[in-house]
N, CA, C and O atoms as a GROMACS GRO file, in nm:
protein
  336
    1PHE      N    1   9.442   9.168  11.798
    1PHE     CA    2   9.390   9.332  11.724
    1PHE      C    3   9.525   9.398  11.682
    1PHE      O    4   9.554   9.398  11.562
    2CYS      N    5   9.602   9.449  11.763
    2CYS     CA    6   9.716   9.490  11.743
    2CYS      C    7   9.814   9.418  11.636
    2CYS      O    8   9.864   9.486  11.546
    3GLY      N    9   9.834   9.304  11.645
    3GLY     CA   10   9.892   9.235  11.534
    3GLY      C   11   9.868   9.268  11.395
    3GLY      O   12   9.955   9.296  11.312
    4MET      N   13   9.698   9.261  11.372
    4MET     CA   14   9.651   9.336  11.263
    4MET      C   15   9.673   9.458  11.212
    4MET      O   16   9.670   9.489  11.092
    5ILE      N   17   9.697   9.528  11.309
    5ILE     CA   18   9.730   9.670  11.282
    5ILE      C   19   9.865   9.676  11.215
    5ILE      O   20   9.895   9.738  11.113
    6ALA      N   21   9.925   9.616  11.275
    6ALA     CA   22  10.082   9.609  11.255
    6ALA      C   23  10.118   9.543  11.096
    6ALA      O   24  10.200   9.579  11.011
    7ALA      N   25  10.024   9.435  11.099
    7ALA     CA   26  10.017   9.342  10.955
    7ALA      C   27   9.970   9.446  10.824
    7ALA      O   28  10.010   9.444  10.707
    8GLY      N   29   9.868   9.537  10.890
    8GLY     CA   30   9.832   9.619  10.777
    8GLY      C   31   9.885   9.734  10.739
    8GLY      O   32   9.847   9.801  10.642
    9ARG      N   33   9.994   9.767  10.831
    9ARG     CA   34  10.109   9.883  10.817
    9ARG      C   35  10.185   9.832  10.709
    9ARG      O   36  10.196   9.892  10.602
   10ARG      N   37  10.248   9.699  10.739
   10ARG     CA   38  10.361   9.628  10.674
   10ARG      C   39  10.294   9.578  10.516
   10ARG      O   40  10.374   9.572  10.422
   11CYS      N   41  10.189   9.553  10.499
   11CYS     CA   42  10.164   9.552  10.363
   11CYS      C   43  10.134   9.640  10.300
   11CYS      O   44  10.133   9.617  10.178
   12MET      N   45  10.086   9.811  10.355
   12MET     CA   46  10.093   9.936  10.311
   12MET      C   47  10.218   9.950  10.216
   12MET      O   48  10.233   9.972  10.096
   13GLU      N   49  10.323   9.921  10.347
   13GLU     CA   50  10.473   9.967  10.320
   13GLU      C   51  10.519   9.879  10.193
   13GLU      O   52  10.575   9.927  10.095
   14ARG      N   53  10.490   9.748  10.210
   14ARG     CA   54  10.583   9.668  10.099
   14ARG      C   55  10.480   9.608  10.000
   14ARG      O   56  10.491   9.496   9.951
   15ALA      N   57  10.364   9.706   9.971
   15ALA     CA   58  10.312   9.687   9.847
   15ALA      C   59  10.381   9.723   9.739
   15ALA      O   60  10.363   9.656   9.638
   16VAL      N   61  10.458   9.817   9.735
   16VAL     CA   62  10.537   9.880   9.582
   16VAL      C   63  10.644   9.748   9.550
   16VAL      O   64  10.701   9.741   9.441
   17GLU      N   65  10.667   9.629   9.676
   17GLU     CA   66  10.761   9.560   9.620
   17GLU      C   67  10.676   9.416   9.534
   17GLU      O   68  10.729   9.315   9.487
   18LEU      N   69  10.565   9.444   9.535
   18LEU     CA   70  10.460   9.320   9.473
   18LEU      C   71  10.485   9.348   9.297
   18LEU      O   72  10.433   9.440   9.235
   19SER      N   73  10.564   9.258   9.248
   19SER     CA   74  10.524   9.286   9.096
   19SER      C   75  10.493   9.172   9.032
   19SER      O   76  10.545   9.159   8.921
   20LEU      N   77  10.421   9.081   9.073
   20LEU     CA   78  10.364   8.974   9.006
   20LEU      C   79  10.237   8.992   8.986
   20LEU      O   80  10.182   9.075   9.057
   21PRO      N   81  10.156   8.917   8.883
   21PRO     CA   82  10.033   8.952   8.881
   21PRO      C   83   9.927   8.947   9.011
   21PRO      O   84   9.937   8.867   9.104
   22THR      N   85   9.862   9.013   9.001
   22THR     CA   86   9.792   9.056   9.119
   22THR      C   87   9.618   9.065   9.092
   22THR      O   88   9.573   9.125   8.994
   23MET      N   89   9.534   8.998   9.188
   23MET     CA   90   9.440   9.051   9.169
   23MET      C   91   9.371   9.059   9.315
   23MET      O   92   9.355   8.960   9.387
   24MET      N   93   9.337   9.174   9.344
   24MET     CA   94   9.249   9.202   9.462
   24MET      C   95   9.103   9.251   9.448
   24MET      O   96   9.058   9.340   9.377
   25ILE      N   97   9.044   9.172   9.532
   25ILE     CA   98   8.886   9.138   9.531
   25ILE      C   99   8.848   9.228   9.687
   25ILE      O  100   8.905   9.226   9.796
   26PHE      N  101   8.749   9.288   9.648
   26PHE     CA  102   8.682   9.381   9.750
   26PHE      C  103   8.514   9.354   9.789
   26PHE      O  104   8.439   9.398   9.703
   27GLY      N  105   8.469   9.310   9.868
   27GLY     CA  106   8.318   9.337   9.913
   27GLY      C  107   8.326   9.497   9.953
   27GLY      O  108   8.409   9.564  10.014
   28GLY      N  109   8.175   9.531   9.874
   28GLY     CA  110   8.168   9.701   9.881
   28GLY      C  111   8.088   9.702  10.044
   28GLY      O  112   8.096   9.806  10.109
   29LEU      N  113   8.015   9.585  10.100
   29LEU     CA  114   8.022   9.604  10.228
   29LEU      C  115   8.070   9.550  10.342
   29LEU      O  116   8.016   9.515  10.446
   30ASP      N  117   8.203   9.551  10.296
   30ASP     CA  118   8.300   9.488  10.426
   30ASP      C  119   8.322   9.599  10.525
   30ASP      O  120   8.376   9.708  10.515
   31GLU      N  121   8.267   9.541  10.617
   31GLU     CA  122   8.286   9.616  10.759
   31GLU      C  123   8.390   9.605  10.861
   31GLU      O  124   8.380   9.660  10.972
   32ILE      N  125   8.496   9.530  10.821
   32ILE     CA  126   8.628   9.474  10.867
   32ILE      C  127   8.750   9.540  10.801
   32ILE      O  128   8.852   9.578  10.859
   33VAL      N  129   8.723   9.549  10.666
   33VAL     CA  130   8.863   9.626  10.591
   33VAL      C  131   8.815   9.734  10.522
   33VAL      O  132   8.720   9.722  10.445
   34SER      N  133   8.866   9.825  10.539
   34SER     CA  134   8.809   9.964  10.489
   34SER      C  135   8.847   9.965  10.316
   34SER      O  136   8.959   9.924  10.285
   35PHE      N  137   8.772  10.002  10.230
   35PHE     CA  138   8.804   9.990  10.109
   35PHE      C  139   8.888  10.105  10.045
   35PHE      O  140   8.936  10.100   9.932
   36ASP      N  141   8.902  10.221  10.144
   36ASP     CA  142   8.989  10.297  10.083
   36ASP      C  143   9.139  10.280  10.127
   36ASP      O  144   9.232  10.313  10.052
   37VAL      N  145   9.154  10.236  10.232
   37VAL     CA  146   9.255  10.177  10.268
   37VAL      C  147   9.304  10.037  10.194
   37VAL      O  148   9.420  10.030  10.154
   38ALA      N  149   9.230   9.946  10.179
   38ALA     CA  150   9.273   9.861  10.036
   38ALA      C  151   9.295   9.901   9.925
   38ALA      O  152   9.382   9.845   9.858
   39HIS      N  153   9.241   9.984   9.887
   39HIS     CA  154   9.270  10.057   9.760
   39HIS      C  155   9.364  10.149   9.747
   39HIS      O  156   9.375  10.206   9.639
   40GLN      N  157   9.439  10.179   9.844
   40GLN     CA  158   9.569  10.253   9.824
   40GLN      C  159   9.665  10.153   9.837
   40GLN      O  160   9.772  10.173   9.780
   41ALA      N  161   9.649  10.047   9.901
   41ALA     CA  162   9.736   9.940   9.888
   41ALA      C  163   9.780   9.911   9.776
   41ALA      O  164   9.898   9.910   9.742
   42PHE      N  165   9.660   9.877   9.693
   42PHE     CA  166   9.614   9.808   9.555
   42PHE      C  167   9.705   9.929   9.460
   42PHE      O  168   9.780   9.896   9.369
   43SER      N  169   9.687  10.036   9.490
   43SER     CA  170   9.750  10.147   9.412
   43SER      C  171   9.881  10.148   9.408
   43SER      O  172   9.924  10.176   9.296
   44LYS      N  173   9.986  10.120   9.513
   44LYS     CA  174  10.095  10.109   9.497
   44LYS      C  175  10.156   9.976   9.455
   44LYS      O  176  10.278   9.975   9.447
   45ILE      N  177  10.086   9.858   9.427
   45ILE     CA  178  10.141   9.760   9.381
   45ILE      C  179  10.229   9.809   9.262
   45ILE      O  180  10.202   9.912   9.200
   46ASN      N  181  10.347   9.720   9.231
   46ASN     CA  182  10.400   9.772   9.141
   46ASN      C  183  10.382   9.688   9.012
   46ASN      O  184  10.451   9.718   8.914
   47SER      N  185  10.295   9.588   9.006
   47SER     CA  186  10.298   9.519   8.909
   47SER      C  187  10.227   9.596   8.792
   47SER      O  188  10.144   9.683   8.816
   48PRO      N  189  10.264   9.559   8.657
   48PRO     CA  190  10.176   9.588   8.553
   48PRO      C  191  10.050   9.550   8.493
   48PRO      O  192   9.977   9.599   8.407
   49ASP      N  193  10.048   9.416   8.588
   49ASP     CA  194   9.929   9.329   8.561
   49ASP      C  195   9.872   9.318   8.699
   49ASP      O  196   9.914   9.247   8.790
   50LYS      N  197   9.770   9.398   8.700
   50LYS     CA  198   9.709   9.418   8.843
   50LYS      C  199   9.542   9.432   8.832
   50LYS      O  200   9.501   9.521   8.758
   51GLN      N  201   9.478   9.377   8.880
   51GLN     CA  202   9.314   9.412   8.870
   51GLN      C  203   9.257   9.417   8.987
   51GLN      O  204   9.297   9.346   9.080
   52GLU      N  205   9.145   9.512   8.999
   52GLU     CA  206   9.112   9.543   9.139
   52GLU      C  207   8.957   9.514   9.104
   52GLU      O  208   8.912   9.594   9.022
   53LEU      N  209   8.863   9.409   9.151
   53LEU     CA  210   8.727   9.426   9.173
   53LEU      C  211   8.673   9.458   9.286
   53LEU      O  212   8.729   9.456   9.395
   54VAL      N  213   8.530   9.497   9.257
   54VAL     CA  214   8.466   9.516   9.430
   54VAL      C  215   8.334   9.466   9.358
   54VAL      O  216   8.285   9.502   9.250
   55PHE      N  217   8.296   9.383   9.437
   55PHE     CA  218   8.148   9.345   9.465
   55PHE      C  219   8.081   9.412   9.551
   55PHE      O  220   8.101   9.399   9.672
   56GLU      N  221   7.990   9.496   9.498
   56GLU     CA  222   7.916   9.595   9.584
   56GLU      C  223   7.828   9.544   9.690
   56GLU      O  224   7.816   9.611   9.793
   57ASN      N  225   7.760   9.426   9.678
   57ASN     CA  226   7.708   9.355   9.771
   57ASN      C  227   7.749   9.266   9.877
   57ASN      O  228   7.681   9.239   9.976
   58ALA      N  229   7.858   9.224   9.852
   58ALA     CA  230   7.965   9.148   9.911
   58ALA      C  231   8.017   9.212  10.036
   58ALA      O  232   8.039   9.333  10.043
   59LYS      N  233   8.042   9.108  10.156
   59LYS     CA  234   8.097   9.162  10.280
   59LYS      C  235   8.243   9.133  10.280
   59LYS      O  236   8.312   9.149  10.179
   60HIS      N  237   8.287   9.095  10.385
   60HIS     CA  238   8.454   9.078  10.413
   60HIS      C  239   8.487   8.935  10.361
   60HIS      O  240   8.596   8.933  10.304
   61GLU      N  241   8.424   8.818  10.365
   61GLU     CA  242   8.446   8.694  10.322
   61GLU      C  243   8.343   8.669  10.207
   61GLU      O  244   8.226   8.633  10.214
   62ILE      N  245   8.421   8.698  10.100
   62ILE     CA  246   8.338   8.699   9.967
   62ILE      C  247   8.285   8.553   9.916
   62ILE      O  248   8.185   8.523   9.852
   63HIS      N  249   8.402   8.467   9.976
   63HIS     CA  250   8.388   8.300   9.944
   63HIS      C  251   8.292   8.256  10.058
   63HIS      O  252   8.298   8.134  10.074
   64ASN      N  253   8.230   8.302  10.118
   64ASN     CA  254   8.113   8.284  10.222
   64ASN      C  255   7.983   8.346  10.155
   64ASN      O  256   7.874   8.297  10.186
   65ASP      N  257   7.988   8.424  10.087
   65ASP     CA  258   7.881   8.543  10.032
   65ASP      C  259   7.761   8.479   9.950
   65ASP      O  260   7.782   8.373   9.891
   66TYR      N  261   7.674   8.521   9.946
   66TYR     CA  262   7.548   8.494   9.867
   66TYR      C  263   7.570   8.480   9.727
   66TYR      O  264   7.521   8.388   9.662
   67ASP      N  265   7.672   8.601   9.660
   67ASP     CA  266   7.705   8.586   9.521
   67ASP      C  267   7.848   8.504   9.520
   67ASP      O  268   7.931   8.540   9.436
   68LYS      N  269   7.874   8.424   9.586
   68LYS     CA  270   8.011   8.370   9.595
   68LYS      C  271   8.041   8.306   9.420
   68LYS      O  272   8.147   8.318   9.360
   69GLN      N  273   7.914   8.240   9.367
   69GLN     CA  274   7.943   8.202   9.253
   69GLN      C  275   8.005   8.296   9.167
   69GLN      O  276   8.118   8.282   9.120
   70GLN      N  277   7.925   8.397   9.147
   70GLN     CA  278   7.964   8.521   9.049
   70GLN      C  279   8.132   8.574   9.082
   70GLN      O  280   8.202   8.636   9.001
   71GLU      N  281   8.173   8.536   9.213
   71GLU     CA  282   8.306   8.595   9.237
   71GLU      C  283   8.385   8.509   9.229
   71GLU      O  284   8.498   8.548   9.202
   72PHE      N  285   8.368   8.371   9.246
   72PHE     CA  286   8.489   8.250   9.182
   72PHE      C  287   8.464   8.253   9.055
   72PHE      O  288   8.550   8.196   8.989
   73ASP      N  289   8.364   8.306   8.985
   73ASP     CA  290   8.352   8.302   8.826
   73ASP      C  291   8.493   8.420   8.786
   73ASP      O  292   8.586   8.403   8.708
   74ALA      N  293   8.466   8.514   8.858
   74ALA     CA  294   8.534   8.634   8.811
   74ALA      C  295   8.710   8.586   8.842
   74ALA      O  296   8.801   8.607   8.761
   75MET      N  297   8.728   8.514   8.990
   75MET     CA  298   8.832   8.458   9.016
   75MET      C  299   8.894   8.356   8.878
   75MET      O  300   8.998   8.374   8.815
   76TRP      N  301   8.805   8.265   8.862
   76TRP     CA  302   8.855   8.167   8.791
   76TRP      C  303   8.893   8.244   8.617
   76TRP      O  304   9.004   8.224   8.567
   77GLN      N  305   8.797   8.319   8.551
   77GLN     CA  306   8.845   8.398   8.448
   77GLN      C  307   8.977   8.456   8.452
   77GLN      O  308   9.061   8.438   8.364
   78TRP      N  309   8.995   8.530   8.562
   78TRP     CA  310   9.118   8.620   8.574
   78TRP      C  311   9.249   8.485   8.559
   78TRP      O  312   9.327   8.490   8.464
   79LEU      N  313   9.257   8.381   8.654
   79LEU     CA  314   9.314   8.276   8.645
   79LEU      C  315   9.360   8.208   8.522
   79LEU      O  316   9.478   8.184   8.499
   80LYS      N  317   9.243   8.174   8.429
   80LYS     CA  318   9.270   8.132   8.309
   80LYS      C  319   9.346   8.193   8.221
   80LYS      O  320   9.406   8.130   8.134
   81THR      N  321   9.355   8.348   8.235
   81THR     CA  322   9.429   8.437   8.124
   81THR      C  323   9.593   8.419   8.173
   81THR      O  324   9.688   8.441   8.098
   82LYS      N  325   9.606   8.374   8.315
   82LYS     CA  326   9.736   8.342   8.367
   82LYS      C  327   9.831   8.224   8.318
   82LYS      O  328   9.953   8.209   8.332
   83MET      N  329   9.739   8.147   8.257
   83MET     CA  330   9.766   7.963   8.245
   83MET      C  331   9.827   7.994   8.087
   83MET      O  332   9.779   8.071   8.004
   84PRO      N  333   9.952   7.906   8.073
   84PRO     CA  334   9.990   7.892   7.930
   84PRO      C  335   9.903   7.798   7.852
   84PRO      O  336   9.925   7.779   7.732
   0.00000   0.00000   0.00000
């Protein structure tokens, strides 16, 4: 648990160093990661090409959630925009 807290702090501190295209996806019902804290980290990302998606009915592991196909489709659509 302490390692997770330390890693979270490092992510928050180093988010400004991220300049690559970035997509962050959050579950609106996530009980593990605070959306407010994750959104703060997202806001610090220095990339001009970043996207934040929130799936209101998803929990922490969106790839194992009931609406996972909708979430995978959103990821795929974003990735397709990054391919030559």
